[in-house]
PAZAPA-4460 file (N, C-alpha, C; in steps of 0.05 Angstrom, whole numbers, plus 32768, in hexadecimal, padded with zeros to 4 digits):
% residues 183
    n_x    n_y    n_z   ca_x   ca_y   ca_z    c_x    c_y    c_z   seq   type   mol
   80D4   89BD   86F3   80E8   89D1   86FB   80EF   89CD   8718     1      M     A
   8108   89CD   871E   8111   89C9   8739   8110   89E4   8748     2      N     A
   8106   89E2   8760   8105   89FA   8771   8117   89F6   8789     3      R     A
   8125   8A0B   8791   8136   8A0A   87A9   8124   8A11   87C0     4      V     A
   8124   8A01   87D5   8113   8A08   87EC   8119   8A23   87F7     5      P     A
   8106   8A31   8801   810A   8A4C   880B   811D   8A4E   8822     6      R     A
   8120   8A3A   8831   8132   8A3A   8848   814F   8A38   8840     7      I     A
   8154   8A2C   8829   816F   8A28   8820   817E   8A41   881A     8      A     A
   8171   8A55   880E   817E   8A6E   8806   8187   8A7D   881F     9      I     A
   8175   8A81   8834   817F   8A90   884B   8195   8A80   885A    10      P     A
   8193   8A66   885A   81A8   8A55   8868   81C2   8A58   885A    11      A     A
   81C3   8A58   8840   81DB   8A5B   8830   81E7   8A76   8835    12      L     A
   81D7   8A8B   8836   81E0   8AA6   883B   81EC   8AA8   8857    13      A     A
   81E0   8A9B   886A   81EA   8A9C   8886   8205   8A8E   8888    14      A     A
   8208   8A78   887A   8222   8A69   887B   8238   8A7A   886E    15      L     A
   8232   8A87   8859   8246   8A98   884B   824E   8AAE   885D    16      T     A
   823B   8ABB   886B   8241   8AD1   887C   8252   8AC8   8894    17      L     A
   824B   8AB1   88A0   825A   8AA7   88B6   8277   8AA0   88AE    18      L     A
   827A   8A95   8897   8295   8A8E   888D   82A6   8AA7   8889    19      N     A
   829A   8ABD   887F   82A8   8AD6   887A   82B0   8AE3   8894    20      A     A
   829F   8AE2   88A8   82A4   8AEF   88C2   82B5   8ADE   88D5    21      C     A
   82B5   8AC4   88D0   82C2   8AB2   88E2   82E0   8AAE   88DB    22      G     A
   82E8   8A96   88DE   8304   8A90   88D9   830A   8A90   88BB    23      R     A
   8323   8A95   88B4   832B   8A95   8899   8330   8A79   888F    24      S     A
   832A   8A74   8876   832E   8A59   886C   834A   8A57   885E    25      T     A
   8359   8A6D   885D   8373   8A6A   8851   8387   8A64   8867    26      T     A
   839D   8A56   8861   83B1   8A50   8874   83C9   8A63   8870    27      T     A
   83D5   8A6A   8886   83EC   8A7D   8885   8404   8A6E   887B    28      A     A
   8414   8A7B   886B   842D   8A70   8861   8441   8A6E   8878    29      E     A
   8450   8A59   887A   8464   8A58   8890   8479   8A6E   888B    30      P     A
   8484   8A78   88A1   8498   8A8D   889F   84B1   8A82   8891    31      A     A
   84BC   8A92   8880   84D3   8A89   8871   84EB   8A87   8884    32      A     A
   84FA   8A71   8882   8512   8A6D   8892   8528   8A7F   8887    33      T     A
   8533   8A90   8898   8548   8AA2   888D   8560   8A91   8884    34      P     A
   856B   8A97   886D   8583   8A89   8864   859B   8A9A   886B    35      T     A
   85B2   8A8D   8871   85C9   8A9D   8877   85D2   8AAC   885E    36      P     A
   85DD   8AC3   8863   85E7   8AD4   884C   85FE   8AC5   883F    37      A     A
   8600   8AC8   8826   8617   8ABB   8818   8631   8AC8   8821    38      A     A
   8645   8AB7   8823   865F   8AC1   882B   866D   8ACE   8813    39      V     A
   8678   8AE5   8816   8686   8AF3   8801   869F   8AE4   87F9    40      T     A
   86A5   8AE2   87E0   86BF   8AD6   87D8   86D6   8AE8   87E2    41      P     A
   86EB   8ADC   87EA   8703   8AEA   87F2   870F   8AF9   87DB    42      C     A
   8718   8B11   87DF   8727   8B20   87CB   8745   8B1C   87D1    43      A     A
   8756   8B22   87BD   8772   8B20   87C1   877B   8B30   87D9    44      N     A
   8770   8B48   87DD   8778   8B59   87F3   8770   8B4E   880F    45      A     A
   875D   8B3B   880F   8755   8B2E   8829   8769   8B19   8832    46      D     A
   877A   8B10   8820   878A   8AF8   8825   87A8   8AFE   8827    47      L     A
   87B6   8AED   8835   87D3   8AEC   8835   87DA   8ACF   882E    48      G     A
   87ED   8ACB   881C   87F4   8AAF   8814   8812   8AAB   881A    49      V     A
   8818   8A95   8827   8833   8A8D   882C   8838   8A73   881D    50      T     A
   884D   8A72   880D   8855   8A5A   87FE   886D   8A4E   880D    51      V     A
   886A   8A36   8819   887F   8A2B   882A   8889   8A10   881F    52      T     A
   88A3   8A0E   881C   88B0   89F5   8815   88BD   89EA   882E    53      V     A
   88BD   89D0   8832   88C8   89C5   884A   88E4   89B9   8846    54      E     A
   88EB   89B4   882D   8906   89A9   8828   8912   89B9   8811    55      E     A
   892D   89BD   8813   893B   89CD   8800   8936   89C6   87E3    56      E     A
   8937   89AC   87DC   8934   89A4   87C0   8918   899B   87B9    57      D     A
   8905   89A3   87C9   88E9   899B   87C5   88DE   89A7   87AC    58      S     A
   88CB   8999   87A0   88BC   89A4   8789   889E   89A6   8791    59      T     A
   8899   89A8   87AB   887E   89AA   87B6   887E   89BF   87CC    60      F     A
   8869   89CF   87CC   8866   89E3   87E2   8849   89E4   87EB    61      A     A
   8846   89ED   8803   882B   89F1   880F   8825   8A0E   880D    62      L     A
   880E   8A15   8802   8805   8A31   8802   87F0   8A35   8818    63      M     A
   87F7   8A46   882B   87E4   8A4C   8841   87D6   8A66   8839    64      S     A
   87BC   8A66   8839   87AC   8A7D   8831   879D   8A87   8849    65      V     A
   87A6   8A9E   8854   879C   8AA9   886D   8789   8AC1   8868    66      L     A
   8772   8AC0   8875   8760   8AD7   8873   876A   8AED   8886    67      N     A
   8775   8B02   887B   8780   8B18   888B   876C   8B2E   8890    68      K     A
   8754   8B2B   8884   873F   8B40   8888   8732   8B3D   88A3    69      S     A
   8720   8B50   88AA   8712   8B4E   88C3   86F7   8B40   88C0    70      T     A
   86F0   8B39   88A7   86D6   8B2C   88A2   86D9   8B0F   889A    71      G     A
   86C3   8B03   8892   86C3   8AE8   8888   86C0   8AE7   886A    72      T     A
   86CF   8AD6   885D   86CE   8AD4   8840   86D3   8AB7   8839    73      C     A
   86D0   8AB0   881F   86D3   8A94   8816   86E5   8A92   87FF    74      A     A
   86F3   8A7C   87FE   8704   8A75   87E7   86FB   8A59   87DD    75      V     A
   8700   8A54   87C3   86F8   8A3A   87B8   8709   8A36   879F    76      A     A
   870D   8A1D   8799   871B   8A17   8780   8739   8A18   8783    77      G     A
   8745   8A28   8772   8763   8A29   8770   876B   8A46   8770    78      W     A
   8783   8A4B   877A   8790   8A65   8776   879C   8A65   875A    79      L     A
   879E   8A7D   874F   87AF   8A80   8737   87CA   8A87   8742    80      T     A
   87DF   8A79   8739   87FA   8A7E   8742   880B   8A85   872B    81      V     A
   881A   8A9B   872E   882C   8AA5   8718   8847   8AAA   8723    82      T     A
   885C   8AA1   8715   8878   8AA7   871C   8880   8AC0   870D    83      L     A
   888A   8AD4   871D   8893   8AED   8712   88B0   8AF1   8714    84      L     A
   88BC   8B01   8701   88D8   8B08   8702   88DB   8B1F   8716    85      T     A
   88F3   8B27   871C   88F8   8B3E   872E   88EB   8B57   8724    86      A     A
   88E8   8B59   8709   88DC   8B71   86FD   88BD   8B6E   86FC    87      G     A
   88B3   8B5A   870A   8896   8B54   870C   8889   8B4D   86F2    88      K     A
   8899   8B40   86E0   888E   8B36   86C7   8887   8B18   86CB    89      Q     A
   8870   8B10   86C1   8867   8AF4   86C3   8879   8AE3   86B2    90      A     A
   8881   8ACC   86BD   8890   8AB8   86AD   887C   8AA6   869F    91      T     A
   8885   8A97   868B   8873   8A85   867D   8876   8A69   8688    92      K     A
   8869   8A65   869F   8869   8A4B   86AC   884C   8A40   86A8    93      V     A
   884A   8A29   869C   8830   8A1C   8699   8826   8A13   86B4    94      G     A
   880C   8A14   86B7   8801   8A0A   86D0   87E8   89F9   86CB    95      S     A
   87E4   89E6   86DD   87CC   89D4   86DC   87BF   89D4   86F7    96      T     A
   87A5   89D5   86F7   8795   89D3   8710   878F   89B6   8714    97      R     A
   8795   89AC   872B   8791   898F   8731   877F   898D   874A    98      V     A
   876F   8977   874B   875E   8971   8762   876D   8963   8777    99      D     A
   8781   8970   8782   8792   8965   8797   8791   8978   87AF   100      E     A
   878D   896F   87C7   878A   8953   87CF   876E   8948   87CB   101      P     A
   875C   8958   87BF   8741   894F   87BA   8732   8965   87AB   102      G     A
   8718   8960   87A6   8708   8973   8797   8707   898E   87A5   103      P     A
   8702   89A3   8795   86FF   89BD   87A0   86E5   89C0   87B1   104      S     A
   86E8   89CE   87C7   86D0   89D4   87D8   86D3   89F1   87E0   105      T     A
   86BC   89FE   87E7   86BD   8A19   87F1   86C8   8A18   880D   106      E     A
   86DB   8A2A   8813   86E6   8A2C   882E   86DF   8A47   8839   107      V     A
   86CF   8A48   884E   86C8   8A62   885B   86DE   8A68   886F   108      V     A
   86E9   8A80   886C   86FE   8A89   887E   86F5   8AA0   888F   109      L     A
   86F5   8A9D   88A9   86F1   8AB3   88BB   870B   8AC2   88BD   110      R     A
   870B   8ADA   88C8   8723   8AEA   88CB   8738   8AD9   88DA   111      A     A
   8750   8AD7   88CF   8766   8AC9   88DC   8767   8AAB   88D5   112      G     A
   8753   8AA0   88C7   8753   8A84   88C0   8761   8A80   88A5   113      E     A
   876A   8A67   88A0   8779   8A62   8888   876F   8A49   887A   114      A     A
   8773   8A48   8860   876F   8A30   884F   878B   8A2A   8844   115      A     A
   878D   8A13   8836   87A7   8A0C   882B   87A3   89FE   8811   116      S     A
   87B9   89FD   8802   87B9   89EF   87E8   87D6   89E7   87E2   117      A     A
   87D9   89D2   87D2   87F4   89C9   87CA   87FD   89D6   87B0   118      G     A
   8817   89D7   87AC   8823   89E2   8794   883A   89D0   878D   119      L     A
   8839   89C4   8776   884F   89B2   876C   8859   89BE   8752   120      R     A
   8874   89BC   874F   8880   89C6   8736   8894   89B3   872B   121      W     A
   8899   89B7   8711   88AF   89A9   8705   88C6   89BD   8704   122      T     A
   88DC   89B6   8711   88F3   89C8   8712   8902   89C7   86F7   123      A     A
   8910   89DC   86F1   891F   89DD   86D8   8938   89ED   86DC   124      C     A
   8949   89ED   86C8   8961   89FD   86C8   895C   8A16   86B8   125      V     A
   8966   8A2D   86C1   8961   8A46   86B4   8964   8A46   8696   126      K     A
   8978   8A38   868C   897E   8A38   866F   896A   8A27   865F   127      A     A
   895A   8A16   866D   8948   8A04   865F   8932   8A14   8652   128      D     A
   892A   8A0B   863A   8914   8A18   862C   88FB   8A13   863C   129      E     A
   88EA   8A28   863F   88D1   8A26   864E   88D4   8A27   866C   130      G     A
   88EC   8A2D   8675   88F1   8A30   8692   88EB   8A4C   869B   131      C     A
   88D8   8A50   86AD   88D3   8A6B   86B8   88E3   8A6F   86D1   132      G     A
   88F1   8A85   86D2   8903   8A8C   86E9   88F9   8AA6   86F5   133      V     A
   88F5   8AA6   870F   88EC   8ABE   871D   88F2   8ABD   873A   134      G     A
   88E8   8AD0   8748   88EC   8AD1   8765   88D4   8ADB   8774   135      N     A
   88BE   8ADE   8766   88A5   8AE7   8773   888F   8AD3   876B   136      I     A
   887F   8ACA   877F   8868   8ABA   8779   8850   8ACB   877F   137      V     A
   8840   8ACE   876B   8827   8ADE   876E   880F   8ACB   876E   138      R     A
   87FB   8AD1   877E   87E3   8AC2   8780   87CB   8AD3   8779   139      Y     A
   87B6   8AC6   8770   879D   8AD5   876A   8786   8AC2   876F   140      D     A
   8771   8ACB   877C   875A   8ABA   8781   8748   8AB8   8768   141      V     A
   874D   8AC8   8755   873E   8AC8   873B   8750   8ABD   8725   142      G     A
   8749   8AC4   870D   8759   8ABB   86F6   8769   8AD1   86E9   143      L     A
   8769   8AE9   86F4   8776   8AFF   86E7   8794   8AFD   86E8   144      S     A
   879F   8AF1   86FE   87BC   8AEF   8701   87C8   8B09   870C   145      G     A
   87B6   8B1D   8711   87C0   8B37   871B   87BD   8B38   8739   146      A     A
   87C6   8B23   8747   87C2   8B21   8763   87D7   8B2E   8774   147      G     A
   87DE   8B22   878A   87F1   8B2D   879D   8809   8B1A   87A1   148      R     A
   881E   8B24   87AC   8837   8B15   87B0   8834   8B03   87C9   149      T     A
   883B   8AE9   87C5   883B   8AD6   87DB   8855   8AD8   87EA   150      A     A
   8854   8AD2   8803   886D   8AD0   8813   8879   8AB4   880E   151      E     A
   8894   8AB4   880B   88A2   8A9A   8806   88AF   8A92   8820   152      L     A
   88AB   8A79   8828   88B7   8A6F   8841   88C4   8A54   883C   153      A     A
   88DB   8A50   8848   88EA   8A37   8845   88FA   8A35   882C   154      G     A
   88F8   8A48   881A   8908   8A47   8801   8925   8A4F   8809   155      F     A
   8939   8A40   8801   8954   8A49   8805   8959   8A63   87F6   156      P     A
   896A   8A74   8800   896F   8A8E   87F3   8976   8A8B   87D5   157      T     A
   8987   8A77   87CF   898F   8A74   87B3   8977   8A6D   87A1   158      S     A
   8964   8A5E   87AC   894C   8A57   879C   8937   8A6C   879D   159      K     A
   8936   8A7B   87B3   8922   8A90   87B6   8926   8AA5   87A1   160      K     A
   893F   8AAA   879A   8946   8ABF   8786   8946   8AB4   876A   161      N     A
   8945   8A9A   8766   8946   8A8E   874C   8933   8A76   874B   162      N     A
   891A   8A7B   874F   8906   8A65   874E   8903   8A5D   8730   163      I     A
   8908   8A44   872A   8907   8A3B   870E   88F2   8A25   870C   164      A     A
   88DB   8A2C   86FF   88C5   8A1A   86FB   88BF   8A17   86DE   165      W     A
   88BA   89FE   86D6   88B1   89F9   86BB   8893   89F5   86B9   166      K     A
   8888   89E8   86CD   886B   89E2   86CE   8862   89E2   86EB   167      E     A
   8849   89EC   86EF   883D   89EC   870A   8824   89DB   870B   168      L     A
   8820   89CE   8721   8806   89C1   8727   87FC   89CF   8740   169      Q     A
   87E4   89D9   873F   87D8   89E8   8755   87C1   89D7   8760   170      I     A
   87C3   89D1   877A   87AE   89C1   8787   8797   89D2   8790   171      G     A
   8781   89C4   8798   8768   89D2   87A1   876B   89DE   87BD   172      T     A
   875D   89F4   87C1   875D   8A00   87DB   874C   89ED   87EE   173      L     A
   8757   89E9   8806   874B   89D7   8819   8749   89E5   8834   174      Q     A
   8735   89DE   8845   8733   89E9   8860   874A   89E0   8871   175      P     A
   874E   89F0   8887   8762   89E9   889B   875C   89CC   88A5   176      A     A
   8771   89BD   88AA   876D   89A2   88B5   876F   898C   88A0   177      G     A
   876B   8994   8886   876D   8980   8870   878B   897D   886A   178      V     A
   8794   8965   886A   87B1   895F   8864   87B6   8964   8846   179      T     A
   87CA   8975   8842   87D3   897B   8827   87EE   896E   8824   180      I     A
   87EE   8955   881B   8807   8946   8818   8814   894C   87FD   181      G     A
   882E   8945   87FB   883C   8949   87E2   8832   8934   87CE   182      A     A
   8821   893C   87BB   8816   892A   87A8   8826   8929   878F   183      W     A
***
């Protein structure tokens, strides 16, 4: 039968007591690095959109999306764009979202900052089947289509009152400084 020497038991007890009273054997977790708060998505009410054509017969416009709020918010992807009649009825204009001038990225907008996107359309004659005719361009940052009215700039008066679109291509929202060329 094995016997533990008498000195071993008091020595083991002393080591246990010293360990309990002395330094801790556990290591402290490093402090968590604070992460920045997520930026709130922009609401329609935060934004003002201007649709600008540079040439009278152009079928391309630049949409400038300005953060009119006093806070910071973010936009990403595409705007929903709807052509409305004077009676504010939506026309039946088909639209396609395109990755122009490049893929979608989140754009953080501080108060007064703007993003932009391109808008290309197929023009049509009022009498053509499938031709939507209106004079109000509505934008929405979501998919509801129940957004706000965009300001029209550079449209000749005759076209501003009779915008005739058969098909729309809506480009991705891009940060300021990205060139949005006529694609």
